C-alpha positions as CSV (number, residue, x, y, z in Angstrom):
1,M,0.1,0.0,-0.1
2,K,2.8,2.3,0.9
3,F,4.5,1.6,-2.5
4,K,1.1,2.2,-4.2
5,H,0.6,5.4,-2.4
6,N,4.0,6.7,-3.3
7,L,3.4,5.8,-7.1
8,M,0.2,7.7,-7.0
9,S,2.0,10.7,-5.4
10,A,4.6,10.5,-7.9
11,A,2.1,10.4,-10.8
12,F,0.2,13.2,-9.3
13,G,3.4,15.4,-9.0
14,I,4.3,14.6,-12.7
15,M,0.9,15.7,-13.7
16,L,1.2,18.9,-11.7
17,L,4.7,19.5,-13.1
18,F,3.1,18.9,-16.8
19,V,0.3,21.3,-16.2
20,A,2.6,23.9,-14.7
21,T,4.9,23.5,-17.7
22,I,2.1,24.0,-20.1
23,S,0.9,27.0,-18.2
24,M,4.4,28.5,-18.2
25,A,4.6,27.8,-21.8
26,K,1.4,29.4,-22.6
27,Q,2.5,32.4,-20.5
28,A,5.8,32.7,-22.3
29,E,3.9,32.3,-25.7
30,W,1.7,35.1,-24.7
31,K,4.6,37.3,-23.5
32,G,6.4,36.8,-26.8
33,A,3.3,37.4,-28.8
34,S,2.7,40.8,-27.3
35,S,6.2,41.9,-26.8
36,L,4.5,45.0,-25.2
37,N,6.1,46.2,-21.9
38,K,3.6,48.7,-20.8
39,E,5.8,50.0,-17.9
40,A,8.5,50.8,-20.3
41,S,6.1,52.6,-22.6
42,Y,4.5,54.7,-19.8
43,A,8.0,55.5,-18.6
44,L,8.9,56.9,-22.2
45,I,5.7,59.0,-22.1
46,K,6.8,60.4,-18.7
47,R,10.3,61.3,-20.0
48,I,8.8,63.1,-23.1
49,L,5.7,64.6,-21.5
50,P,6.0,64.7,-17.8
51,K,3.0,67.0,-17.4
52,F,0.6,64.8,-19.5
53,Q,1.7,61.3,-18.7
54,D,-1.7,60.6,-17.0
55,R,-3.6,61.7,-20.1
56,F,-2.6,58.6,-22.1
57,L,-3.7,54.9,-22.1
58,I,-1.7,52.2,-23.6
59,E,-3.3,49.0,-25.0
60,F,-2.0,46.0,-27.0
61,V,-2.9,45.3,-30.6
62,E,-1.9,42.2,-32.7
63,K,0.5,42.6,-35.6
64,Q,-1.0,42.8,-39.1
65,D,0.2,40.0,-41.4
66,G,3.4,39.8,-39.4
67,K,4.0,43.5,-39.6
68,D,4.2,46.0,-36.8
69,V,1.1,48.0,-36.2
70,F,-0.1,51.1,-34.1
71,E,-3.6,52.5,-33.5
72,L,-4.5,55.9,-32.0
73,E,-7.9,57.2,-30.8
74,S,-9.6,59.4,-28.2
75,K,-11.6,57.5,-25.6
76,G,-13.1,58.5,-22.3
77,G,-11.2,61.8,-22.2
78,K,-7.9,60.1,-22.8
79,I,-5.6,59.5,-25.8
80,V,-5.3,55.8,-26.5
81,L,-2.1,54.5,-28.0
82,R,-2.0,50.9,-29.1
83,G,0.7,48.9,-30.5
84,N,2.3,45.2,-30.7
85,H,5.3,46.6,-28.8
86,G,6.9,49.7,-27.4
87,I,8.1,51.0,-30.7
88,S,4.6,50.9,-32.1
89,V,3.2,52.6,-29.0
90,A,6.0,55.3,-29.2
91,S,5.1,55.8,-32.9
92,A,1.5,56.3,-32.1
93,L,2.5,58.8,-29.6
94,N,4.8,60.6,-32.2
95,F,2.0,60.5,-34.8
96,Y,-0.4,62.2,-32.5
97,L,2.2,64.9,-31.5
98,K,3.0,65.7,-35.0
99,N,-0.4,65.6,-36.7
100,Y,-2.8,66.7,-33.9
101,A,-0.8,68.5,-31.4
102,H,1.6,70.0,-34.1
103,C,4.6,69.4,-32.0
104,D,8.0,68.3,-33.2
105,I,10.9,66.4,-31.4
106,S,14.3,66.5,-33.0
107,W,18.2,66.7,-32.1
108,N,18.1,70.4,-32.9
109,G,15.2,72.1,-31.1
110,N,11.8,70.6,-29.8
111,N,8.4,72.2,-30.0
112,L,6.4,70.6,-27.1
113,N,4.3,73.6,-26.4
114,L,1.1,71.7,-25.6
115,L,-2.1,73.4,-24.4
116,S,-3.7,72.3,-21.1
117,E,-6.2,70.3,-23.0
118,L,-4.9,67.8,-25.4
119,P,-6.3,67.9,-29.0
120,V,-9.0,65.1,-29.5
121,V,-8.5,62.6,-32.3
122,P,-11.7,62.6,-34.2
123,A,-11.5,59.1,-35.5
124,K,-9.4,56.1,-34.9
125,V,-6.2,56.0,-36.8
126,R,-4.4,52.7,-37.8
127,H,-1.0,52.2,-39.5
128,T,0.9,49.3,-40.5
129,T,4.6,49.5,-41.5
130,P,5.4,47.7,-44.8
131,Y,9.1,47.1,-43.6
132,Q,10.1,44.2,-41.4
133,Y,13.3,46.1,-40.5
134,R,14.0,49.7,-39.7
135,H,17.7,50.1,-39.2
136,Y,19.5,52.9,-37.5
137,F,23.1,54.0,-37.1
138,N,26.4,53.9,-39.0
139,Y,29.5,52.6,-37.3
140,C,30.8,56.0,-37.9
141,T,28.0,57.7,-35.9
142,F,29.5,56.2,-32.8
143,N,32.5,58.3,-33.2
144,Y,31.6,61.4,-35.2
145,T,28.6,62.1,-33.0
146,A,28.3,59.7,-30.0
147,A,31.8,59.2,-29.0
148,W,31.2,61.1,-25.6
149,W,27.5,60.3,-25.0
150,D,26.5,59.5,-21.4
151,W,23.4,57.5,-20.3
152,E,21.3,60.6,-20.3
153,R,22.1,61.4,-23.8
154,W,21.6,57.7,-24.9
155,Q,18.1,57.7,-23.2
156,Q,17.2,60.7,-25.5
157,E,18.4,58.9,-28.7
158,I,16.6,55.6,-27.8
159,D,13.4,57.5,-27.1
160,F,13.9,59.3,-30.5
161,M,14.4,55.9,-32.2
162,A,11.2,54.5,-30.7
163,L,9.2,57.5,-31.6
164,N,10.4,57.0,-35.3
165,G,9.7,53.3,-35.5
166,I,13.3,52.1,-35.5
167,N,13.4,48.4,-34.4
168,M,16.9,47.5,-35.6
169,P,19.7,49.7,-34.2
170,L,23.4,49.1,-34.3
171,A,24.8,48.7,-30.8
172,M,28.4,49.0,-30.7
173,T,29.1,50.6,-27.2
174,G,31.4,48.7,-24.7
175,Q,32.8,45.8,-27.0
176,N,36.4,46.6,-26.2
177,A,36.0,45.0,-22.8
178,L,34.8,41.8,-24.3
179,W,37.7,41.7,-26.6
180,Y,40.1,42.5,-23.8
181,R,38.9,39.4,-21.9
182,V,38.9,37.2,-24.9
183,Y,42.5,38.0,-25.9
184,K,43.7,38.0,-22.2
185,S,42.3,34.4,-22.1
186,M,44.5,33.6,-25.0
187,G,47.7,34.8,-23.3
188,F,48.0,38.4,-24.7
189,T,49.5,41.1,-22.4
190,E,48.4,44.5,-21.3
191,K,51.2,45.8,-23.7
192,D,49.6,43.9,-26.5
193,M,46.2,45.4,-25.9
194,D,47.7,48.9,-25.7
195,A,49.1,48.5,-29.1
196,F,45.7,47.1,-30.5
197,F,42.9,49.3,-29.0
198,S,42.4,52.8,-30.5
199,G,41.3,55.8,-28.5
200,P,37.6,56.4,-28.0
201,A,37.2,58.8,-31.1
202,Y,38.6,56.2,-33.4
203,F,36.7,52.9,-32.4
204,M,34.9,52.6,-35.8
205,W,38.1,52.3,-37.8
206,F,39.6,49.9,-35.2
207,W,36.4,47.7,-35.3
208,A,36.7,47.8,-39.2
209,G,40.4,46.8,-39.1
210,N,41.7,50.1,-40.5
211,L,44.0,51.0,-37.8
212,D,45.7,49.8,-34.5
213,G,46.4,51.7,-31.3
214,W,45.7,55.2,-32.8
215,G,44.6,57.5,-30.1
216,G,45.3,55.1,-27.3
217,P,46.2,53.5,-25.1
218,L,42.6,52.8,-24.0
219,P,42.3,53.0,-20.0
220,Q,40.6,50.2,-18.3
221,S,38.2,52.7,-16.8
222,W,36.8,53.4,-20.2
223,M,36.2,49.7,-20.8
224,K,34.5,49.1,-17.6
225,S,32.3,52.4,-17.7
226,H,31.2,51.6,-21.2
227,E,30.4,47.9,-20.5
228,E,28.1,49.1,-17.9
229,L,26.7,51.8,-20.4
230,Q,26.0,49.1,-23.1
231,K,24.0,47.1,-20.5
232,K,21.7,50.0,-20.0
233,I,21.5,50.8,-23.7
234,L,20.6,47.3,-24.7
235,A,18.1,46.9,-21.7
236,R,16.2,50.0,-22.7
237,E,16.2,49.1,-26.4
238,R,14.9,45.6,-25.7
239,E,12.3,46.6,-23.3
240,L,10.9,48.8,-26.0
241,G,10.9,46.0,-28.6
242,M,14.0,46.7,-30.5
243,T,16.4,44.0,-31.7
244,P,19.9,45.5,-31.5
245,I,22.7,44.4,-33.9
246,L,25.9,43.4,-31.9
247,P,29.4,43.0,-33.3
248,A,31.0,39.8,-34.4
249,F,34.7,38.9,-35.4
250,T,36.0,40.0,-38.8
251,G,39.4,38.5,-38.6
252,H,41.1,41.6,-37.4
253,V,43.7,40.7,-34.7
254,P,46.3,42.4,-32.6
255,P,49.7,43.3,-34.0
256,A,51.3,40.8,-31.6
257,F,49.3,37.8,-32.8
258,K,52.2,36.4,-34.8
259,E,54.4,36.5,-31.6
260,R,51.8,34.7,-29.6
261,F,50.8,32.2,-32.4
262,P,53.8,31.9,-34.7
263,A,52.1,29.1,-36.7
264,A,49.1,31.4,-37.5
265,K,48.5,32.5,-41.2
266,L,48.2,36.1,-41.2
267,Q,47.6,38.6,-44.0
268,K,48.5,42.5,-44.0
269,T,45.9,45.0,-45.1
270,N,46.3,48.7,-45.3
271,W,43.8,51.6,-45.2
272,E,44.7,53.5,-48.3
273,G,48.1,54.4,-46.9
274,R,46.6,56.5,-44.1
275,F,48.0,54.4,-41.2
276,A,50.3,51.5,-40.5
277,D,49.5,47.9,-41.8
278,T,46.9,46.0,-39.8
279,Y,46.6,42.2,-39.8
280,I,43.7,39.7,-40.4
281,L,43.6,36.1,-39.7
282,D,43.3,34.0,-42.8
283,P,39.7,32.5,-43.0
284,K,41.0,29.0,-43.2
285,D,43.2,29.2,-40.1
286,P,41.6,27.1,-37.3
287,L,42.0,30.0,-34.9
288,F,39.5,32.0,-36.8
289,Q,36.6,29.9,-35.6
290,V,38.1,29.7,-32.1
291,I,38.3,33.5,-31.7
292,G,34.9,34.2,-33.3
293,R,33.1,31.7,-31.1
294,K,34.9,32.9,-28.0
295,F,33.8,36.5,-28.7
296,I,30.1,35.7,-29.3
297,E,30.0,33.6,-26.2
298,E,31.7,36.1,-24.1
299,Q,29.3,38.8,-25.7
300,T,26.2,36.8,-25.2
301,K,27.3,36.1,-21.4
302,T,27.6,39.8,-20.9
303,F,25.1,41.5,-23.0
304,G,22.7,38.7,-24.2
305,T,21.8,38.4,-27.9
306,D,18.9,39.2,-30.3
307,H,20.8,37.0,-33.0
308,L,21.8,39.9,-35.2
309,Y,25.5,40.5,-35.7
310,G,27.3,43.2,-37.6
311,A,30.6,42.5,-39.3
312,D,32.3,44.2,-42.1
313,T,35.5,42.8,-43.6
314,F,37.8,44.8,-45.8
315,N,36.1,48.2,-45.0
316,E,37.6,50.7,-47.6
317,M,40.5,48.2,-48.1
318,Y,41.3,45.9,-51.0
319,P,41.0,42.2,-49.9
320,P,44.3,40.3,-50.0
321,S,43.1,38.2,-53.0
322,S,40.5,38.6,-55.7
323,S,40.1,34.9,-55.9
324,P,36.3,34.0,-55.7
325,A,37.2,31.0,-53.7
326,Y,39.2,33.1,-51.1
327,L,36.3,35.7,-50.9
328,A,33.8,32.8,-50.3
329,E,36.1,31.3,-47.6
330,S,36.2,34.8,-46.0
331,S,32.5,35.4,-45.7
332,D,31.9,31.6,-44.8
333,A,34.4,31.9,-42.0
334,V,32.9,35.1,-40.5
335,Y,29.3,33.5,-40.6
336,K,30.3,30.2,-39.2
337,S,32.3,31.9,-36.3
338,M,28.9,33.5,-35.4
339,A,26.7,30.4,-35.9
340,A,29.1,28.2,-33.9
341,A,28.1,30.1,-30.9
342,D,24.6,31.1,-31.9
343,P,22.8,28.8,-34.5
344,E,20.2,31.5,-34.9
345,A,22.8,34.2,-35.9
346,I,22.0,36.6,-38.8
347,W,24.9,38.5,-40.3
348,V,24.0,42.3,-41.0
349,M,26.5,43.5,-43.5
350,Q,27.2,47.1,-44.7
351,G,27.3,47.3,-48.5
352,W,29.6,50.4,-48.5
353,T,32.7,48.4,-49.6
354,F,30.9,47.3,-52.8
355,W,30.7,50.9,-53.7
356,D,33.8,52.2,-52.3
357,K,36.0,49.5,-54.1
358,R,33.7,49.0,-57.0
359,D,36.6,48.4,-59.3
360,F,37.4,45.2,-57.3
361,W,33.9,43.9,-56.6
362,K,32.9,42.6,-60.0
363,P,29.9,40.2,-60.1
364,E,32.0,37.1,-59.8
365,Q,33.7,38.5,-56.7
366,L,30.5,39.7,-55.1
367,K,28.5,36.7,-55.9
368,S,31.1,34.4,-54.4
369,Y,31.3,36.4,-51.2
370,L,27.6,36.7,-50.7
371,N,26.4,33.2,-51.8
372,A,28.9,31.5,-49.2
373,V,26.3,32.7,-46.6
374,P,22.9,31.1,-46.4
375,T,20.3,33.3,-47.9
376,D,18.2,33.6,-44.8
377,K,21.3,34.2,-42.6
378,L,22.4,37.5,-44.3
379,I,21.0,41.0,-44.6
380,V,22.8,43.6,-46.7
381,L,22.6,47.4,-45.9
382,D,22.5,49.1,-49.2
383,L,24.4,52.0,-47.5
384,W,24.0,55.0,-50.0
385,S,20.7,54.1,-51.7
386,E,19.7,57.7,-52.2
387,V,22.7,58.6,-54.2
388,Q,24.7,55.5,-55.2
389,P,22.5,52.3,-54.9
390,I,24.2,49.0,-55.4
391,W,21.1,46.9,-55.4
392,D,20.1,47.8,-58.9
393,K,23.5,46.8,-60.2
394,T,23.7,43.5,-58.4
395,E,20.2,41.9,-59.2
396,A,19.2,43.1,-55.6
397,Y,22.2,41.5,-54.0
398,Y,21.5,38.2,-56.0
399,G,18.5,37.3,-53.9
400,K,19.7,38.2,-50.4
401,Q,17.8,40.2,-47.9
402,W,18.6,43.9,-48.1
403,I,17.7,47.3,-46.7
404,W,17.3,50.6,-48.5
405,C,19.4,53.1,-46.6
406,M,19.8,56.8,-46.5
407,L,23.5,57.7,-45.8
408,H,23.3,61.5,-46.3
409,N,26.1,62.7,-43.9
410,F,29.9,62.2,-44.1
411,G,32.1,63.0,-41.2
412,G,29.4,64.6,-39.1
413,K,29.8,67.9,-41.1
414,I,26.9,70.4,-40.4
415,N,26.3,72.0,-43.8
416,M,22.7,72.2,-44.7
417,F,22.0,69.8,-47.6
418,G,20.0,66.6,-48.5
419,H,17.7,65.7,-51.4
420,M,14.1,65.8,-50.3
421,D,12.4,64.7,-53.4
422,K,14.5,61.6,-53.6
423,I,14.0,60.7,-49.9
424,S,10.2,61.3,-50.2
425,I,9.8,59.1,-53.4
426,Q,12.6,56.4,-53.5
427,P,12.1,54.2,-50.5
428,S,8.3,53.4,-51.4
429,E,9.0,53.4,-55.2
430,T,11.8,50.8,-54.7
431,F,9.8,48.6,-52.3
432,H,7.2,48.2,-54.9
433,D,9.8,47.6,-57.7
434,P,9.6,44.0,-58.7
435,K,13.3,44.2,-59.5
436,A,14.0,45.0,-55.8
437,G,14.0,41.5,-54.7
438,N,14.0,40.9,-51.1
439,M,13.9,44.5,-49.9
440,M,13.1,44.1,-46.3
441,G,13.2,47.3,-44.8
442,I,14.6,50.9,-44.8
443,G,17.4,52.5,-42.8
444,V,19.2,55.6,-41.6
445,V,22.9,55.4,-41.7
446,P,24.5,58.7,-41.4
447,E,28.3,59.0,-40.4
448,G,27.2,61.9,-38.0
449,I,23.8,63.1,-36.8
450,E,22.5,66.3,-34.9
451,Q,22.3,68.3,-38.1
452,N,19.7,68.8,-40.9
453,P,16.8,67.6,-38.7
454,A,14.3,68.2,-41.6
455,I,16.1,65.5,-43.8
456,Y,15.9,62.8,-41.0
457,A,12.3,63.8,-40.1
458,L,11.3,63.2,-43.8
459,M,13.3,59.9,-44.1
460,L,11.7,58.5,-41.0
461,D,8.2,59.5,-42.1
462,N,8.5,56.7,-44.6
463,V,8.5,54.1,-41.8
464,W,4.7,53.9,-41.3
465,R,3.7,54.5,-45.0
466,D,4.0,52.5,-48.2
467,K,3.2,55.3,-50.7
468,V,5.5,58.0,-51.8
469,I,5.4,61.5,-50.0
470,D,4.5,64.7,-51.5
471,A,7.4,66.7,-50.5
472,D,5.8,70.1,-51.1
473,D,2.9,69.2,-48.7
474,W,5.2,67.5,-46.3
475,V,7.4,70.6,-45.9
476,K,4.3,72.7,-45.1
477,D,3.2,70.3,-42.5
478,Y,6.8,69.9,-41.1
479,V,7.1,73.7,-40.5
480,H,3.7,73.8,-38.8
481,R,4.7,71.3,-36.2
482,R,8.1,72.4,-35.9
483,Y,7.2,76.0,-35.1
484,G,3.8,75.3,-33.7
485,Q,1.7,77.4,-36.0
486,K,1.1,78.3,-39.6
487,N,2.9,81.4,-41.1
488,A,3.2,82.5,-44.6
489,E,6.8,83.9,-44.3
490,V,8.3,80.6,-43.0
491,E,6.5,78.6,-45.5
492,K,8.0,80.8,-48.3
493,A,11.4,80.5,-46.7
494,W,11.2,76.6,-46.5
495,N,9.9,76.4,-50.1
496,I,13.1,78.2,-51.1
497,L,15.2,75.7,-48.9
498,H,13.3,72.7,-50.5
499,Y,14.6,73.8,-53.9
500,T,18.1,75.0,-53.0
501,V,19.9,73.5,-50.0
502,Y,17.5,70.6,-49.9
503,N,17.7,69.8,-53.7
504,A,21.2,68.3,-53.7
505,D,22.6,64.9,-53.5
506,G,26.0,66.1,-51.8
507,G,26.9,68.7,-49.4
508,H,29.6,71.4,-49.9
509,E,31.9,72.8,-47.3
510,S,33.1,76.3,-46.6
511,I,36.5,77.5,-47.4
512,V,36.7,78.8,-43.8
513,T,37.2,75.2,-42.6
514,G,39.8,74.3,-45.3
515,R,43.5,74.6,-44.6
516,P,44.2,78.2,-45.9
517,T,44.8,78.5,-49.5
518,F,44.0,80.6,-52.6
519,K,42.4,77.6,-54.4
520,R,38.5,77.5,-54.4
521,S,38.7,74.0,-52.7
522,T,41.1,71.8,-50.8
523,D,41.3,67.9,-50.3
524,W,38.3,67.4,-48.1
525,T,36.7,71.0,-48.4
526,D,34.8,71.1,-51.7
527,T,33.2,74.5,-51.8
528,E,31.3,74.2,-55.1
529,M,27.6,75.2,-54.4
530,P,24.7,73.3,-55.9
531,Y,22.7,76.4,-55.9
532,K,23.2,80.2,-56.5
533,L,23.7,81.8,-53.1
534,T,21.6,84.7,-54.2
535,D,18.7,82.2,-54.6
536,L,19.0,81.1,-50.9
537,V,19.3,84.6,-49.3
538,P,15.5,85.4,-49.8
539,A,14.9,82.5,-47.5
540,W,16.9,84.4,-44.8
541,D,14.8,87.4,-45.5
542,H,11.5,85.5,-44.8
543,M,12.9,84.0,-41.6
544,I,14.0,87.3,-40.4
545,K,10.4,88.7,-41.1
546,A,8.9,85.8,-39.1
547,S,11.3,86.0,-36.3
548,A,9.1,88.2,-34.1
549,D,6.4,85.5,-34.0
550,F,8.8,82.7,-33.3
551,K,11.7,84.1,-31.3
552,N,11.0,81.9,-28.3
553,V,10.4,78.6,-30.4
554,D,13.5,76.3,-29.9
555,G,13.5,74.8,-33.5
556,F,12.9,78.2,-35.1
557,Q,16.1,79.5,-33.4
558,Y,18.1,76.6,-34.5
559,D,16.8,76.9,-38.1
560,L,17.3,80.6,-38.2
561,V,20.9,80.4,-36.8
562,D,21.8,77.3,-39.1
563,L,20.4,79.2,-42.2
564,S,22.5,82.4,-41.2
565,R,25.5,80.3,-40.8
566,Q,25.0,78.6,-44.1
567,I,24.7,81.7,-46.1
568,M,27.8,83.3,-44.3
569,A,29.9,80.2,-44.8
570,D,29.0,80.3,-48.4
571,Y,29.7,84.0,-48.7
572,A,33.1,83.3,-47.2
573,S,34.1,81.5,-50.5
574,I,33.3,84.6,-52.4
575,L,35.4,86.8,-50.1
576,Q,38.4,84.2,-50.3
577,Q,38.3,84.3,-54.1
578,E,38.4,88.3,-53.8
579,M,41.7,87.8,-51.8
580,A,42.9,85.5,-54.5
581,A,42.4,87.9,-57.2
582,A,44.0,90.6,-55.3
583,Y,47.0,88.6,-54.7
584,K,47.0,87.5,-58.4
585,N,46.8,91.2,-59.5
586,K,49.5,92.3,-57.0
587,N,46.8,94.7,-55.5
588,Y,48.0,95.0,-51.8
589,K,45.3,97.4,-50.9
590,A,42.5,95.2,-52.3
591,F,44.2,92.3,-50.5
592,Q,44.1,94.1,-47.3
593,L,40.4,95.0,-47.7
594,S,39.1,91.8,-48.8
595,S,41.2,89.8,-46.3
596,S,40.0,92.0,-43.4
597,K,36.3,91.4,-44.5
598,F,37.0,87.5,-44.6
599,L,38.5,87.5,-41.0
600,E,35.6,89.7,-39.7
601,L,33.1,87.2,-41.2
602,I,34.7,84.3,-39.3
603,R,34.5,86.4,-36.1
604,D,30.8,87.0,-36.8
605,M,30.2,83.4,-37.6
606,D,31.7,82.4,-34.2
607,R,29.5,85.0,-32.4
608,L,26.5,83.7,-34.2
609,L,27.0,80.1,-33.4
610,A,27.8,80.9,-29.7
611,T,24.1,81.6,-29.3
612,R,23.1,78.0,-29.7
613,K,24.0,74.8,-27.7
614,D,24.3,72.9,-30.9
615,F,27.3,74.6,-32.3
616,L,29.7,74.8,-29.3
617,L,33.2,73.3,-29.4
618,G,33.4,73.5,-25.6
619,K,30.5,71.0,-25.2
620,W,32.2,68.4,-27.5
621,L,35.6,68.8,-25.6
622,N,34.0,68.9,-22.0
623,D,31.9,65.8,-22.7
624,A,35.0,64.1,-23.6
625,K,37.0,65.1,-20.6
626,R,34.0,64.2,-18.3
627,W,34.8,60.5,-19.0
628,G,38.2,60.8,-17.6
629,T,38.9,59.5,-14.1
630,N,42.1,61.4,-13.7
631,D,44.0,64.1,-15.5
632,A,45.9,61.9,-17.8
633,E,42.7,60.3,-19.0
634,K,41.0,63.6,-19.5
635,A,44.0,64.9,-21.6
636,L,43.9,61.7,-23.8
637,Y,40.2,62.0,-24.4
638,E,40.5,65.7,-25.1
639,K,43.3,65.1,-27.6
640,N,41.0,62.5,-29.3
641,A,38.2,64.9,-29.5
642,R,40.3,67.8,-30.9
643,N,42.1,65.6,-33.3
644,L,39.0,63.9,-34.9
645,I,37.4,67.1,-35.9
646,T,40.6,68.7,-37.2
647,L,43.6,66.7,-38.5
648,W,42.0,63.4,-37.9
649,G,45.3,61.7,-37.7
650,D,48.8,62.9,-37.0
651,K,50.6,66.0,-38.2
652,D,50.8,64.9,-41.8
653,A,47.4,63.2,-41.8
654,S,45.7,62.9,-45.4
655,L,42.2,63.3,-43.8
656,H,42.6,66.6,-42.3
657,E,39.3,68.6,-42.2
658,Y,37.4,65.4,-43.3
659,A,35.3,65.8,-40.3
660,N,35.2,69.5,-40.0
661,K,32.8,71.4,-37.8
662,Q,31.6,75.1,-38.0
663,W,31.4,75.6,-34.4
664,S,31.7,78.4,-32.0
665,G,35.2,78.2,-30.4
666,L,36.5,76.0,-33.3
667,L,36.1,79.1,-35.5
668,N,37.9,81.7,-33.4
669,G,40.3,79.2,-31.8
670,F,41.4,77.1,-34.9
671,Y,40.2,78.3,-38.3
672,L,40.5,82.0,-37.7
673,Q,44.1,81.4,-36.2
674,R,45.1,79.6,-39.5
675,W,43.7,82.1,-41.7
676,Q,45.4,85.0,-39.8
677,Q,48.7,83.4,-40.1
678,F,48.2,82.8,-43.8
679,I,47.0,86.3,-44.6
680,K,49.9,87.9,-42.6
681,E,52.5,85.9,-44.4
682,V,50.9,86.5,-47.9
683,G,50.8,90.3,-46.9
684,I,54.6,90.3,-46.1
685,K,55.3,88.7,-49.3
686,M,53.3,91.1,-51.3
687,K,54.8,94.1,-49.6
688,N,58.2,92.9,-50.3
689,N,57.4,91.8,-53.8
690,Q,58.1,88.2,-53.1
691,K,56.3,85.1,-54.1
692,F,54.2,83.3,-51.5
693,S,55.0,79.5,-51.3
694,Q,51.9,77.4,-50.4
695,E,54.2,74.5,-49.7
696,V,56.2,76.3,-47.2
697,F,53.2,77.6,-45.6
698,D,51.6,74.2,-45.3
699,E,54.4,72.8,-43.4
700,K,54.5,75.6,-41.0
701,I,50.8,75.4,-40.3
702,K,50.9,71.6,-39.9
703,A,53.2,72.2,-36.8
704,W,50.8,74.9,-35.5
705,E,47.8,72.6,-35.9
706,W,49.4,69.7,-34.3
707,N,50.2,72.0,-31.2
708,W,46.6,72.9,-31.1
709,V,45.5,69.2,-31.1
710,N,47.8,68.7,-28.1
711,S,46.6,71.9,-26.2
712,R,44.3,72.2,-23.2
713,E,42.8,75.8,-23.5
714,L,39.1,76.0,-22.4
715,Y,36.1,76.8,-24.7
716,A,32.7,77.8,-23.5
717,E,30.1,74.9,-23.4
718,K,27.0,77.1,-22.7
719,A,25.3,79.3,-25.3
720,Q,25.7,83.0,-25.1
721,G,23.6,85.8,-26.6
722,D,20.1,85.9,-28.2
723,P,20.1,83.6,-31.3
724,V,17.3,85.7,-33.1
725,M,18.8,89.0,-32.2
726,V,22.3,88.1,-33.5
727,S,20.9,86.5,-36.6
728,K,19.1,89.7,-37.3
729,M,22.4,91.7,-36.9
730,M,24.1,89.4,-39.3
731,H,21.3,89.6,-41.8
732,Q,21.4,93.4,-41.6
733,K,25.2,93.3,-42.1
734,Y,25.5,90.8,-44.8
735,A,22.4,90.1,-46.8
736,A,22.5,93.3,-49.0
737,G,26.1,92.8,-49.8
738,I,25.7,89.2,-50.8
739,K,22.8,90.1,-53.1
740,A,25.0,92.8,-54.7
741,S,27.9,90.4,-55.2
742,G,25.6,88.1,-57.1
743,K,24.4,90.9,-59.4
744,N,28.0,92.1,-59.9
745,S,29.1,88.6,-60.9
746,K,26.6,88.4,-63.8
């Protein structure tokens, strides 16, 4: 009887366990199906609209045909936001703010001037995205813009992503700590790591295998603090429903690898002669799989995984061999090293190298490289779709999944540009093109952000629609929500902006930021304008006329200062060419006059930009220094910050000015100083009837530039002055003269 009783008890226990297991499975199934963390969504609303958080209700709604969906309606005196996850809910909130409350959230000025009574939604709204993936970030963004971001700034960006429907962000923060542990476990020393890891401003090019050690050595405190920061970033992104892309092994190994593993098969690569050779492990070397697997396992243990991995081999470098077999082995090795640790791994690959080295990547090479990876395990980012698409030259990447991406910005430069008409038409048009194959989404992949907010707002408005956007109508709606009310003057101004600065594929720079010369353009400072400056100035007139109505609107202040800056920066090229003509004609008096006007313009630009937090060198430098735990670290980070935006590399760097910034502090403290030296030396030569040598000057100024990079003088990090008042002063001072210069040039 005792045996029978025990048997019955055991059976009953097994039955209870079975029921409990089914119940837990059902709960897990439901949790996975909903993916809606209401607590996280309410917290987002609280961060954005703290005074109105209790006026919103959040409810779950199922996906539609496997695609994300949101609904919006007024009910019982509240605004109901429905979605299948936090991204959809946030998108519903953003749709409401833009279309009913006429508000705008951007990097450069917000308009959240809501009334005490929230506007009613007259009828239920429902939107489904046609895109499975909505990608965000370029590897470069983590340096040109986000190098010094703290958790507060990351929270703002993650909220911005959610509001705009992003579900697939690149997540690169904190990976150095993982590589440190992996290579330490393989016998590498601190000295080996110091020669390998770059400084914080250069991680992208370290990740890509372009350089080793530049800007380092990387302190342990940085690795620890950013490992913790990444945990917060990933937790927030995941609770809102995002699936972050984490890095994987590409074959790039430390310089000391040959010493530690003499039998390893290594190959040298070089980034277009800009830095010393780096080393990649041959894909057939057994250690490739060992290291790749170790890294993914360490990363998963530390950060978890969403099974998406970014890896870009041969970034802006020629592969060691053009053999299709070698290229297939390379991509096969990268994928297998992911899959060995995570059988669900999907490789997300940038297509940039296929454009950058298009003379190498012929159909046979590209097919071999792509087809070595299973079709459902690879997603290619068509990185510059709006200007130089690759999908239409490769039969849509030969059947692989791919994403249409807007690159837009190079180097984090802040000049006003973008092609509104292309961005409003091409994503949807391509999505419906039968030749587009497995286009699975759209993406925003700028090298730098926090500039041209209108271009990004327009691009991101494609997320929740599958039809083309009428750019003219969109601009009117955008200006309404950005400034909070309709106004004929700003509409006229933005119509001009649409067909001048925002009607171009590429941006141009100001000669102010170029190394001083009489040439119209320098290596990385192309000053050729895609519009007539006199056609742009009327937009300035209209904005000035509207300034009394919008002087306290954050977004208007930014736009007015930015437009004033752009026009003045363009005008600088005209004045520089007047200097050049005076020198050529040996007219010393005319040279003095034009050079004086040119230097005064730079000082005025600095004063103008000092009025807005968006344009301050001091903020960039001090954000860098704040990460330092001692003076040596602060000095290292400041040097990284100074160097990236000026010389980029060493004294003889070929990339100088690639990442130039028109910022207050940088204008007076760096660019003005260079031009003053140039003008002084030219003036002396002219007075003495001697020939000015550009080559001799360049060598002198290189030494001065390098000294500035290593200096520690302070710059303001808080805005000073009234942005509208100073803009009006600049308009009064320069507008008429610019118009006259246009007439005189005809």
